[in-house]
C-alpha positions as CSV (number, residue, x, y, z in Angstrom):
1,M,-14.7,-40.0,25.8
2,Q,-16.8,-38.6,28.5
3,M,-18.9,-35.4,28.5
4,F,-18.1,-32.4,30.8
5,L,-20.6,-30.7,33.1
6,A,-20.8,-29.1,36.5
7,G,-17.0,-29.0,36.6
8,A,-16.4,-32.7,36.1
9,W,-16.1,-35.4,33.4
10,R,-19.3,-37.5,33.5
11,D,-20.6,-40.7,31.9
12,T,-24.0,-42.3,31.3
13,A,-25.2,-45.8,31.2
14,Q,-26.2,-45.4,27.6
15,R,-23.5,-44.5,25.1
16,M,-23.5,-43.5,21.4
17,E,-21.1,-44.9,18.8
18,I,-19.2,-42.4,16.6
19,R,-18.4,-44.0,13.3
20,N,-16.0,-43.2,10.6
21,P,-18.1,-42.2,7.5
22,F,-15.8,-43.9,5.0
23,H,-15.1,-47.2,6.7
24,G,-18.0,-47.4,9.1
25,D,-15.7,-48.4,11.9
26,V,-16.4,-47.2,15.4
27,V,-14.0,-44.3,16.2
28,D,-15.1,-43.9,19.8
29,T,-18.2,-43.8,22.0
30,V,-19.6,-40.8,24.0
31,P,-22.4,-40.5,26.6
32,C,-26.0,-40.2,25.5
33,A,-27.3,-37.5,27.7
34,A,-30.8,-36.8,28.8
35,P,-32.6,-33.5,29.3
36,D,-31.8,-33.5,33.1
37,H,-28.1,-33.4,32.2
38,I,-28.8,-30.0,30.6
39,T,-30.4,-28.9,33.9
40,Q,-27.3,-30.1,35.8
41,A,-24.9,-28.4,33.4
42,V,-26.7,-25.1,33.6
43,A,-26.7,-25.3,37.4
44,G,-23.0,-25.5,37.4
45,L,-22.6,-22.8,34.7
46,E,-24.4,-20.3,37.0
47,E,-21.3,-20.1,39.2
48,G,-19.1,-20.1,36.1
49,A,-21.0,-17.1,34.7
50,R,-20.4,-15.2,37.9
51,H,-16.7,-16.0,37.8
52,M,-16.3,-15.0,34.2
53,R,-18.2,-11.8,34.6
54,Q,-15.7,-10.8,37.3
55,M,-12.6,-11.9,35.4
56,P,-10.7,-8.9,33.9
57,A,-10.7,-8.7,30.2
58,Y,-6.9,-9.0,30.2
59,E,-7.1,-12.4,31.9
60,R,-9.9,-13.6,29.5
61,S,-7.7,-12.6,26.6
62,L,-4.7,-14.5,28.0
63,L,-6.9,-17.6,28.6
64,L,-8.0,-17.6,25.0
65,R,-4.4,-17.0,23.7
66,R,-3.2,-20.0,25.7
67,T,-6.0,-22.1,24.3
68,A,-5.1,-21.0,20.7
69,Q,-1.5,-22.1,21.3
70,L,-2.6,-25.5,22.7
71,V,-4.8,-26.0,19.6
72,R,-1.7,-25.4,17.5
73,D,0.4,-27.7,19.7
74,H,-2.2,-30.5,19.2
75,A,-3.0,-29.7,15.6
76,E,-2.3,-33.1,14.1
77,D,-4.3,-35.0,16.7
78,L,-7.2,-32.6,16.2
79,A,-7.0,-32.8,12.4
80,R,-7.1,-36.6,12.5
81,T,-10.0,-36.5,14.9
82,I,-12.0,-34.3,12.5
83,T,-11.3,-36.6,9.6
84,A,-12.1,-39.7,11.6
85,E,-15.5,-38.5,12.8
86,E,-16.6,-36.2,9.9
87,G,-14.9,-37.6,6.8
88,K,-13.3,-34.5,5.3
89,V,-9.9,-35.1,3.7
90,L,-6.9,-34.6,6.1
91,S,-5.6,-31.5,4.3
92,E,-9.0,-29.8,4.9
93,S,-9.0,-30.9,8.5
94,R,-5.6,-29.4,9.0
95,T,-6.8,-26.2,7.5
96,E,-9.8,-26.3,9.9
97,V,-7.5,-26.7,12.9
98,A,-5.4,-23.7,11.8
99,R,-8.5,-21.6,11.4
100,S,-9.8,-22.7,14.8
101,A,-6.6,-21.4,16.4
102,E,-7.0,-18.2,14.5
103,T,-10.6,-17.9,15.7
104,L,-9.6,-18.2,19.3
105,E,-6.7,-15.7,18.7
106,V,-9.1,-13.1,17.3
107,S,-11.5,-13.8,20.1
108,A,-8.6,-13.1,22.5
109,E,-7.9,-9.8,20.8
110,E,-11.6,-8.8,20.9
111,A,-11.8,-9.6,24.6
112,R,-9.8,-6.4,25.2
113,R,-12.3,-4.3,23.1
114,V,-15.7,-4.9,24.6
115,V,-16.7,-1.3,24.8
116,G,-19.7,1.0,24.9
117,E,-20.1,4.5,23.4
118,M,-20.7,8.0,24.4
119,V,-24.3,9.3,23.9
120,P,-24.6,13.1,23.3
121,L,-27.6,13.7,25.7
122,D,-27.3,17.5,25.3
123,A,-28.4,17.1,21.6
124,A,-31.9,16.5,23.0
125,P,-34.2,19.0,24.8
126,G,-33.6,18.8,28.5
127,G,-30.2,17.0,28.1
128,A,-28.0,19.9,29.0
129,G,-25.5,19.2,31.8
130,K,-26.0,15.4,31.6
131,L,-23.4,12.8,30.6
132,G,-24.5,9.6,28.8
133,F,-22.7,6.5,27.9
134,T,-23.4,2.8,27.3
135,V,-21.6,-0.2,28.8
136,R,-21.7,-3.8,27.5
137,V,-22.2,-6.7,30.0
138,P,-22.2,-10.5,29.5
139,C,-25.4,-12.3,28.8
140,G,-24.6,-14.9,31.5
141,I,-24.9,-18.4,30.1
142,V,-24.6,-18.9,26.3
143,A,-25.7,-22.2,24.7
144,A,-23.7,-23.1,21.6
145,I,-25.5,-25.7,19.4
146,T,-23.0,-26.7,16.6
147,P,-23.1,-28.7,13.4
148,F,-21.2,-31.6,12.1
149,N,-19.5,-30.1,9.0
150,F,-16.9,-27.9,10.9
151,P,-16.9,-29.7,14.2
152,L,-14.0,-27.7,15.7
153,N,-13.9,-24.3,14.1
154,L,-17.7,-23.6,14.4
155,V,-17.4,-24.6,18.1
156,C,-14.6,-22.1,18.4
157,H,-16.7,-19.4,16.7
158,K,-19.2,-19.7,19.6
159,V,-17.0,-20.6,22.6
160,G,-14.3,-18.0,21.8
161,P,-16.6,-15.0,21.7
162,A,-18.7,-16.3,24.6
163,L,-15.7,-16.5,27.0
164,A,-14.2,-13.3,25.6
165,A,-17.3,-11.4,26.5
166,G,-17.3,-12.8,30.1
167,N,-20.0,-15.5,29.7
168,A,-20.1,-19.2,30.7
169,V,-20.8,-21.5,27.8
170,L,-22.7,-24.8,27.2
171,V,-21.7,-26.7,24.1
172,K,-24.1,-29.1,22.4
173,P,-22.1,-30.6,19.5
174,A,-23.6,-32.5,16.6
175,S,-24.3,-36.1,17.6
176,T,-22.3,-37.4,14.7
177,T,-19.1,-35.3,15.5
178,P,-18.7,-34.6,19.2
179,L,-15.1,-35.7,19.6
180,S,-13.5,-32.5,18.4
181,A,-15.6,-30.4,20.7
182,L,-14.7,-32.6,23.7
183,K,-11.0,-32.3,22.9
184,L,-11.4,-28.5,22.7
185,I,-12.9,-28.6,26.3
186,E,-9.8,-30.5,27.4
187,L,-7.6,-27.8,26.0
188,L,-9.7,-25.0,27.5
189,L,-9.3,-26.6,30.9
190,E,-5.6,-27.1,30.4
191,A,-5.3,-23.4,29.5
192,G,-6.8,-22.4,32.8
193,T,-10.5,-21.9,32.0
194,P,-12.5,-22.2,35.3
195,P,-14.2,-25.6,35.2
196,A,-17.5,-24.1,36.1
197,A,-17.4,-21.8,33.1
198,V,-17.7,-24.5,30.4
199,A,-19.8,-27.6,29.7
200,C,-20.1,-30.0,26.8
201,V,-23.1,-32.3,26.7
202,T,-23.3,-35.0,24.1
203,G,-26.5,-36.8,22.9
204,P,-29.4,-36.5,20.5
205,G,-30.0,-33.0,19.2
206,D,-33.8,-33.2,19.3
207,T,-34.3,-33.8,23.0
208,L,-31.2,-31.9,24.2
209,G,-32.0,-28.9,22.0
210,T,-35.6,-28.8,23.3
211,A,-34.2,-28.8,26.9
212,I,-31.8,-26.0,26.0
213,C,-34.7,-23.9,24.6
214,H,-36.8,-24.4,27.7
215,E,-34.0,-23.8,30.2
216,A,-34.8,-20.3,31.6
217,R,-31.3,-19.7,33.0
218,I,-29.8,-19.7,29.5
219,R,-30.0,-16.2,28.2
220,K,-28.4,-16.7,24.7
221,I,-28.6,-19.4,22.1
222,S,-26.1,-19.5,19.2
223,F,-27.1,-22.1,16.7
224,T,-25.7,-23.3,13.3
225,G,-27.7,-25.7,11.3
226,S,-30.7,-26.0,9.1
227,A,-33.4,-23.4,8.6
228,E,-36.1,-25.8,9.8
229,V,-34.4,-26.4,13.2
230,G,-33.6,-22.7,13.4
231,E,-37.3,-21.9,13.1
232,R,-38.1,-24.4,15.8
233,I,-35.6,-22.8,18.1
234,C,-37.2,-19.4,17.6
235,R,-40.6,-20.9,18.4
236,E,-39.5,-22.7,21.6
237,A,-36.8,-20.5,23.0
238,G,-39.1,-17.8,24.4
239,L,-37.4,-14.5,25.5
240,K,-33.9,-15.5,24.7
241,R,-31.3,-13.8,22.5
242,V,-30.8,-16.0,19.5
243,T,-28.2,-16.0,16.7
244,L,-29.0,-18.4,13.9
245,E,-26.5,-19.3,11.2
246,L,-28.7,-21.4,8.8
247,G,-28.5,-22.8,5.3
248,G,-28.0,-21.5,1.8
249,N,-28.0,-22.7,-1.8
250,G,-25.2,-20.4,-3.1
251,P,-25.8,-18.8,-6.5
252,V,-22.7,-17.9,-8.6
253,I,-23.4,-15.7,-11.6
254,I,-21.0,-16.1,-14.6
255,L,-21.5,-13.3,-17.1
256,D,-20.4,-13.2,-20.7
257,D,-17.3,-11.2,-19.9
258,A,-16.1,-13.5,-17.1
259,D,-12.6,-15.0,-16.8
260,L,-13.9,-18.6,-17.4
261,D,-10.7,-20.3,-16.3
262,A,-10.7,-18.4,-13.0
263,A,-14.4,-19.2,-12.6
264,A,-14.0,-22.9,-13.3
265,Q,-11.0,-23.2,-10.9
266,A,-12.9,-21.4,-8.1
267,I,-16.0,-23.5,-8.5
268,A,-14.0,-26.7,-8.7
269,V,-13.0,-25.8,-5.1
270,G,-16.1,-23.9,-3.9
271,G,-18.6,-26.5,-5.0
272,Y,-16.8,-29.6,-3.7
273,A,-14.8,-28.8,-0.6
274,N,-15.9,-31.0,2.3
275,A,-17.9,-33.0,-0.2
276,G,-20.2,-30.0,-0.7
277,Q,-21.2,-30.0,3.0
278,V,-20.7,-26.3,3.5
279,C,-23.5,-23.9,3.9
280,I,-21.8,-21.4,1.6
281,S,-21.0,-24.1,-1.0
282,A,-21.3,-23.0,-4.6
283,Q,-24.5,-24.8,-5.7
284,R,-26.4,-22.8,-8.3
285,I,-24.3,-21.7,-11.3
286,L,-26.2,-19.1,-13.3
287,A,-24.1,-18.9,-16.5
288,S,-24.6,-16.6,-19.4
289,A,-25.9,-18.8,-22.3
290,A,-23.2,-17.2,-24.6
291,V,-20.4,-18.7,-22.6
292,A,-22.0,-21.7,-20.8
293,N,-20.4,-24.3,-23.1
294,D,-16.9,-22.8,-22.8
295,F,-17.4,-22.6,-19.0
296,L,-18.3,-26.3,-18.8
297,D,-15.4,-27.2,-21.0
298,A,-13.1,-25.5,-18.4
299,L,-14.9,-26.9,-15.4
300,K,-15.3,-30.6,-16.3
301,P,-11.6,-31.6,-16.3
302,R,-11.0,-29.8,-13.0
303,V,-13.9,-31.6,-11.3
304,A,-13.0,-34.9,-12.9
305,A,-9.5,-34.6,-11.2
306,L,-11.1,-34.6,-7.7
307,T,-10.3,-38.2,-6.8
308,T,-12.5,-39.7,-4.1
309,G,-11.8,-42.3,-1.4
310,D,-10.3,-42.7,2.0
311,P,-10.0,-39.2,3.5
312,F,-6.8,-40.2,5.3
313,S,-5.1,-40.9,2.0
314,A,-2.9,-38.1,0.5
315,D,-4.2,-39.0,-3.0
316,T,-7.8,-38.3,-2.0
317,K,-9.2,-34.9,-2.9
318,M,-12.8,-35.4,-1.7
319,G,-14.0,-37.7,1.0
320,P,-17.4,-39.2,1.9
321,L,-20.5,-37.4,3.2
322,V,-21.1,-37.6,6.9
323,R,-23.6,-40.5,6.5
324,E,-24.4,-43.0,3.7
325,A,-28.0,-41.8,4.0
326,E,-26.9,-38.3,3.0
327,A,-25.1,-39.6,-0.1
328,H,-28.2,-41.6,-1.0
329,R,-30.3,-38.4,-0.6
330,V,-27.9,-36.4,-2.9
331,G,-28.3,-39.2,-5.5
332,E,-32.1,-38.9,-5.3
333,W,-32.0,-35.2,-6.0
334,V,-29.6,-35.7,-8.9
335,N,-31.6,-38.5,-10.4
336,E,-34.8,-36.4,-10.0
337,A,-33.1,-33.6,-12.0
338,I,-32.0,-35.9,-14.7
339,A,-35.5,-37.4,-15.0
340,A,-36.8,-33.8,-15.5
341,G,-34.5,-33.2,-18.5
342,C,-31.2,-32.0,-17.0
343,H,-28.0,-33.1,-18.6
344,L,-25.5,-35.0,-16.5
345,V,-22.1,-33.7,-17.5
346,L,-20.1,-35.6,-14.9
347,G,-20.5,-37.9,-11.9
348,G,-23.8,-39.1,-10.6
349,Q,-22.6,-42.3,-9.0
350,R,-22.5,-43.4,-5.3
351,E,-20.5,-46.0,-3.4
352,G,-21.4,-46.1,0.2
353,A,-21.1,-42.7,1.7
354,V,-19.0,-41.4,-1.2
355,Y,-20.9,-39.5,-4.0
356,Q,-18.9,-38.7,-7.0
357,P,-18.3,-35.0,-7.8
358,T,-21.2,-34.1,-10.1
359,I,-22.1,-31.4,-12.7
360,L,-25.6,-30.9,-14.0
361,D,-26.4,-28.7,-17.0
362,R,-29.6,-27.0,-18.2
363,V,-31.1,-27.2,-14.8
364,D,-34.7,-25.9,-14.4
365,P,-34.5,-23.4,-11.5
366,R,-37.8,-24.8,-10.2
367,L,-36.3,-28.2,-9.4
368,R,-35.4,-29.2,-5.8
369,I,-31.7,-29.3,-6.6
370,S,-31.9,-25.6,-7.3
371,R,-34.6,-24.5,-4.8
372,E,-33.2,-26.2,-1.6
373,E,-29.9,-26.7,0.0
374,L,-28.2,-29.7,-1.5
375,F,-25.3,-30.0,1.0
376,G,-23.5,-32.4,-1.3
377,P,-20.9,-32.5,-4.1
378,A,-22.9,-31.3,-7.1
379,V,-23.3,-28.1,-8.9
380,A,-26.4,-27.2,-11.0
381,V,-25.8,-25.0,-14.1
382,T,-28.7,-22.9,-15.3
383,R,-28.3,-20.9,-18.5
384,C,-29.4,-17.3,-18.5
385,E,-30.0,-15.0,-21.5
386,T,-29.5,-11.7,-19.7
387,V,-28.0,-10.0,-16.7
388,D,-31.5,-9.2,-15.5
389,E,-32.4,-12.9,-15.6
390,A,-29.3,-13.9,-13.7
391,L,-29.9,-11.4,-10.9
392,R,-33.5,-12.4,-10.7
393,L,-32.7,-16.1,-10.4
394,A,-30.0,-15.4,-7.8
395,N,-32.7,-13.8,-5.6
396,D,-35.4,-16.4,-6.4
397,S,-34.7,-18.4,-3.2
398,R,-35.8,-18.4,0.4
399,Y,-32.1,-18.3,1.3
400,G,-29.7,-15.4,1.3
401,L,-26.4,-16.5,2.9
402,A,-23.8,-15.9,0.1
403,A,-23.7,-15.1,-3.6
404,G,-20.9,-14.6,-6.1
405,I,-20.4,-13.1,-9.5
406,F,-17.7,-13.3,-12.2
407,T,-17.5,-10.2,-14.4
408,Q,-14.9,-7.7,-15.6
409,N,-17.5,-4.9,-15.7
410,V,-17.5,-2.6,-12.6
411,E,-21.1,-1.4,-13.2
412,R,-22.4,-5.0,-13.4
413,A,-20.5,-5.9,-10.2
414,L,-21.9,-2.9,-8.3
415,R,-25.4,-3.7,-9.6
416,F,-24.9,-7.2,-8.1
417,V,-23.9,-5.7,-4.8
418,R,-27.0,-3.5,-4.7
419,E,-29.6,-5.9,-5.9
420,V,-28.7,-9.4,-4.7
421,D,-30.1,-10.2,-1.3
422,A,-27.3,-12.1,0.6
423,G,-25.3,-11.5,3.7
424,N,-21.9,-12.3,2.0
425,L,-21.2,-11.1,-1.6
426,H,-18.2,-12.0,-3.6
427,I,-17.0,-10.4,-6.8
428,N,-14.9,-12.7,-9.0
429,W,-15.1,-15.6,-6.6
430,T,-17.6,-18.2,-5.5
431,T,-19.9,-18.1,-2.5
432,Q,-17.4,-20.3,-0.5
433,W,-14.9,-17.9,1.1
434,R,-14.6,-16.7,4.6
435,V,-11.9,-15.4,7.0
436,D,-12.7,-15.9,10.6
437,L,-12.6,-12.2,11.7
438,M,-15.2,-10.9,9.2
439,P,-18.9,-10.4,9.9
440,Y,-20.7,-13.6,8.7
441,G,-24.4,-14.1,8.5
442,G,-27.3,-14.4,6.1
443,L,-30.5,-12.7,5.1
444,K,-34.0,-14.1,4.7
445,H,-34.2,-17.8,5.8
446,S,-30.4,-18.0,6.1
447,G,-30.4,-16.7,9.6
448,L,-30.4,-13.9,12.2
449,G,-27.4,-12.1,13.6
450,K,-23.7,-12.3,12.8
451,E,-20.7,-14.4,13.6
452,G,-17.0,-13.5,13.5
453,P,-15.6,-12.8,17.0
454,K,-16.1,-9.0,17.1
455,Y,-19.7,-9.4,15.9
456,A,-20.6,-12.5,17.9
457,I,-19.5,-10.6,21.1
458,R,-22.1,-8.0,20.4
459,E,-24.6,-10.7,20.1
460,M,-23.4,-12.3,23.4
461,T,-23.5,-9.1,25.5
462,E,-26.2,-6.8,26.6
463,E,-26.2,-3.0,26.6
464,K,-26.8,-0.7,29.6
465,M,-27.4,3.0,29.3
466,V,-25.9,5.2,32.0
467,V,-26.9,8.8,32.6
468,I,-25.0,11.0,35.0
469,H,-27.1,14.0,36.0
470,G,-25.5,17.3,36.9
471,K,-26.9,20.0,39.1
472,H,-29.8,21.9,37.7
């Protein structure tokens, strides 16, 4: 495939191979862009930003609705592309495509609701006889830097709101999974998006990301990825608006009054979907010591039933990680925990890029597998003696993206809501749950700002204050 910039499909002499994580076969090749391609893309987007700013909200809404329908029309091709380049099982890829269409549909709805508010100026001394209100205007050019783990829907979560708000948008997809983003560009153009209003540049994240940060004509950066890269963007971007959706190491508290079967069923999904490569994956299980053994008895057979293999096979419940190196890293973290005295309940083996679904028990919360973001198919069970200890350990992290609790006690649930520092809180579910219209974002090192089309539009627009002065 080619990349798209300055209103045209473009190629480069140097190309990158996109490989299937399971087989290692080459799926396709894409251009390997250089920083000057970012400059060229932004030059073209300047005209696109002017066009989108003038386009009525009604037309922007129709444009996104048409794109959503095209995503549905091409659902199977898009799903197979996701599985081929990223490795998630085909059923999960189909779900991602359906969610992508929903994200675009919600963005279309929100395009009609970009509004300001009235300001009661006469509530201040000297404000009598004056009328005040705010209006929201597009940022101009939005840069969307997207990750590999949801290579279509997380692009839609940036492109949809950017266009809904009247911006032009530059997409820099993950270098391992650019094909889904390029196919979305094709559908956007087919739906009638002005060619100058979108660009998708493929290539290494390090050099292209730096070029995006240094490009003065880009007003807004929306990034999803690691906390380390997010911090670098903040240092290099200068006076730009920045939204950062960063990592997590999702704590799930299981108290002594929990429905253990419900908890085990939820964690068997929330800890292993997409081979654990989800920033809100259930990773740290903080279980009451009184019920920990019973919980593990309920969890183990459910996780053991997660068959691994070719993600295109209907019998496969969990596919490979995006690279063999990532599977190797997960194995290092697991082996490090076992060497430190943790009990391996299940899994712990690797074959190529596939790492078997793994459960660790009696995990010291000071270990790396509990402190950092694993981004792999393993859960770490730490036993807690009291509710106080469980809440303390849930907060004992630099991350604050999502947290969950299983309890039948309303007071305990409300205490969890008040005391746990995370942007997404779930009662009687794991950390891994999201619908695409909700506000989504983290606290602490898990990010800045919110996604979800309504909330992303706020991040991708700027506010003007208008005062109408009457006669004195």
